[in-house]
DOROVEX-85331 format. One line per 8 residues: their letters; for each residue x, y, z of C-alpha. Coordinates in Angstrom, 3 decimals. Example, Ala and Ser with C-alpha at 12.3 -4.5 7.8 and 13.67 -1.06 7.14 Angstrom:
2
as	12.300:-4.500:7.800; 13.670:-1.060:7.140;
END
This chain:
190
mknpdisp	-19.536:142.322:-30.086; -17.984:138.906:-30.535; -17.007:136.769:-27.545; -13.457:137.915:-26.608; -12.657:134.451:-25.225; -13.124:132.752:-28.621; -10.195:133.091:-31.015; -10.988:134.700:-34.377;
wtthrtri	-8.005:132.778:-35.794; -8.307:129.300:-37.319; -5.284:127.059:-36.875; -4.954:124.346:-39.543; -1.626:122.791:-38.602; 1.172:123.513:-36.124; 4.719:122.184:-36.153; 7.840:122.801:-34.052;
vydnpwls	10.494:124.359:-36.298; 13.157:124.918:-33.612; 13.781:123.494:-30.152; 16.527:123.843:-27.531; 16.634:123.429:-23.715; 15.297:126.977:-23.118; 12.737:127.605:-25.850; 10.957:126.259:-28.887;
vsesdvtn	9.523:127.963:-31.944; 6.324:126.748:-33.554; 4.893:127.703:-36.904; 1.191:127.379:-37.620; -0.739:127.481:-40.882; -3.614:129.845:-40.092; -6.584:131.722:-41.397; -6.480:135.208:-39.875;
pgggegiy	-9.541:137.109:-38.596; -9.971:138.823:-41.981; -10.017:135.495:-43.840; -6.480:135.591:-45.198; -4.317:132.472:-45.214; -0.827:132.622:-43.756; 1.625:131.435:-41.135; 2.097:132.491:-37.511;
gvvhyktr	5.257:131.839:-35.518; 5.279:131.639:-31.721; 8.273:131.491:-29.380; 7.509:129.255:-26.388; 9.735:129.718:-23.335; 10.269:126.687:-21.115; 10.714:128.872:-18.030; 8.752:131.724:-16.479;
aigvvpid	10.531:135.099:-16.480; 11.368:136.382:-13.020; 12.460:139.841:-11.932; 13.285:141.119:-8.446; 13.797:144.638:-7.132; 15.964:144.575:-3.996; 15.320:147.521:-1.674; 17.311:148.122:1.511;
degntwlv	16.263:150.052:4.629; 17.797:153.264:3.221; 15.792:153.096:-0.028; 18.649:151.836:-2.206; 18.357:149.223:-4.918; 20.783:147.233:-7.055; 20.930:147.081:-10.833; 22.717:144.471:-12.889;
gqyryams	24.512:145.566:-16.034; 25.382:143.183:-18.803; 25.864:142.927:-22.541; 22.719:141.487:-24.122; 23.644:139.380:-27.131; 20.285:139.624:-28.943; 20.216:143.428:-28.712; 23.987:143.958:-29.171;
tfeweipe	23.964:146.487:-26.323; 24.964:146.839:-22.681; 21.828:147.106:-20.530; 21.112:148.062:-16.912; 18.348:145.885:-15.448; 16.887:144.666:-12.192; 18.105:141.150:-11.301; 16.271:138.731:-13.603;
ggcppdee	16.218:135.159:-14.731; 14.127:132.123:-15.508; 11.966:129.972:-13.269; 11.767:126.328:-14.369; 8.344:124.612:-14.080; 9.486:122.655:-10.998; 10.558:125.766:-9.015; 8.333:128.207:-7.138;
pvaaalre	8.596:131.757:-8.563; 9.556:133.251:-5.182; 12.370:130.691:-4.834; 13.595:131.569:-8.337; 13.535:135.279:-7.467; 15.578:134.717:-4.316; 17.998:132.457:-6.227; 18.484:134.984:-9.044;
lkeetgli	18.985:137.809:-6.541; 21.700:135.844:-4.738; 23.379:134.628:-7.952; 23.527:138.051:-9.589; 24.094:140.430:-6.651; 25.082:138.256:-3.686; 22.132:139.654:-1.730; 20.051:137.386:0.500;
aakcdvll	16.506:138.591:1.208; 14.486:137.588:4.260; 11.283:138.877:2.653; 10.024:138.736:-0.927; 6.684:140.227:-2.027; 4.906:139.990:-5.366; 4.929:143.341:-7.168; 3.451:142.293:-10.539;
dnlalsns	2.261:138.887:-11.731; 1.325:137.100:-14.946; 2.745:139.803:-17.214; 2.797:139.110:-20.966; 6.221:140.251:-22.156; 5.656:140.281:-25.918; 2.253:138.759:-26.556; 2.309:139.105:-30.336;
vtdercti	5.149:136.595:-30.769; 5.625:134.719:-27.485; 3.666:133.060:-24.696; 6.263:134.117:-22.095; 4.861:135.219:-18.730; 6.647:137.083:-15.935; 6.402:137.602:-12.180; 8.232:140.479:-10.490;
fiateltp	9.041:140.671:-6.777; 10.305:143.207:-4.240; 13.030:141.805:-1.970; 13.663:143.414:1.426; 15.465:142.706:4.695; 18.680:142.230:2.740; 21.948:140.674:3.861; 25.069:140.979:1.669;
geaspees	26.718:137.831:0.389; 28.813:136.697:-2.544; 27.450:136.691:-6.085; 27.812:133.573:-8.219; 26.722:134.470:-11.753; 26.238:131.842:-14.431; 29.020:131.188:-16.940; 27.154:133.173:-19.605;
eelsirkl	26.896:136.271:-17.389; 29.576:138.945:-17.122; 27.862:141.324:-14.729; 28.398:144.823:-13.392; 26.563:145.594:-10.148; 25.383:149.088:-9.285; 23.903:150.140:-5.931; 21.920:153.378:-6.115;
plskaiem	18.857:155.057:-4.607; 15.624:153.549:-5.926; 14.584:157.052:-7.032; 17.687:157.214:-9.297; 16.816:153.856:-10.901; 13.289:155.142:-11.570; 14.809:158.323:-13.028; 16.933:156.129:-15.358;
vhkgaitd	13.707:154.639:-16.750; 12.216:158.085:-17.359; 15.414:159.190:-19.132; 15.550:156.055:-21.321; 18.706:154.672:-19.689; 16.824:151.501:-18.668; 14.858:149.924:-21.517; 14.507:146.269:-20.467;
svsvmall	10.742:145.652:-20.291; 10.761:143.748:-16.972; 12.841:146.469:-15.315; 10.726:149.262:-16.778; 7.479:147.654:-15.595; 8.839:147.041:-12.093; 10.347:150.477:-11.601; 7.368:152.370:-13.039;
kldadpap	5.027:150.329:-10.831; 7.117:151.327:-7.797; 7.088:154.933:-8.974; 3.275:154.896:-9.189; 2.526:152.699:-6.172; 5.417:151.920:-3.819; 3.414:149.424:-1.685; 3.736:145.789:-2.835;
qqgsre	0.624:143.865:-3.842; -0.758:141.034:-1.785; 1.062:137.754:-2.079; 3.887:138.215:0.377; 6.160:135.184:0.627; 8.714:134.939:3.394;
END
């Protein structure tokens, strides 16, 4: 067996073919593992993806509904957003939770970390948190967000995943993890 830490790909040249404040796209001239010559495009995100599942003392959670431009569909999701390189992931999770739902959490625990969201075309990584000890506040979504907020039992949100009503990968991973193992992983941040 070959060393799994050594790439079987040979990169000859890489260039940035698109760049904006949120992401860049590179294209590389490559030789693939089978010896064929070709190109490989990679989307590089300039932020880390963040998701947060708020859970109150009664076992309720909040979903955020919005129209997703790239998919041309309305989607129900956990609160999500981006974490710039100069922000701690837990701070980004708490910020996104407040912006999208108005909720303020006194406690935020890591649920899943260092997830690869679509590792065949992007280097994007994600951290997902559980937020508890919630206090209601006022939401302040970004200009690009027209949000619907839905409070429901966590069990109903998990059921939505099983029925295919939630398809966003971050939300699916978070809710299925909670379905399988409701205790948060180590890494609690208060």
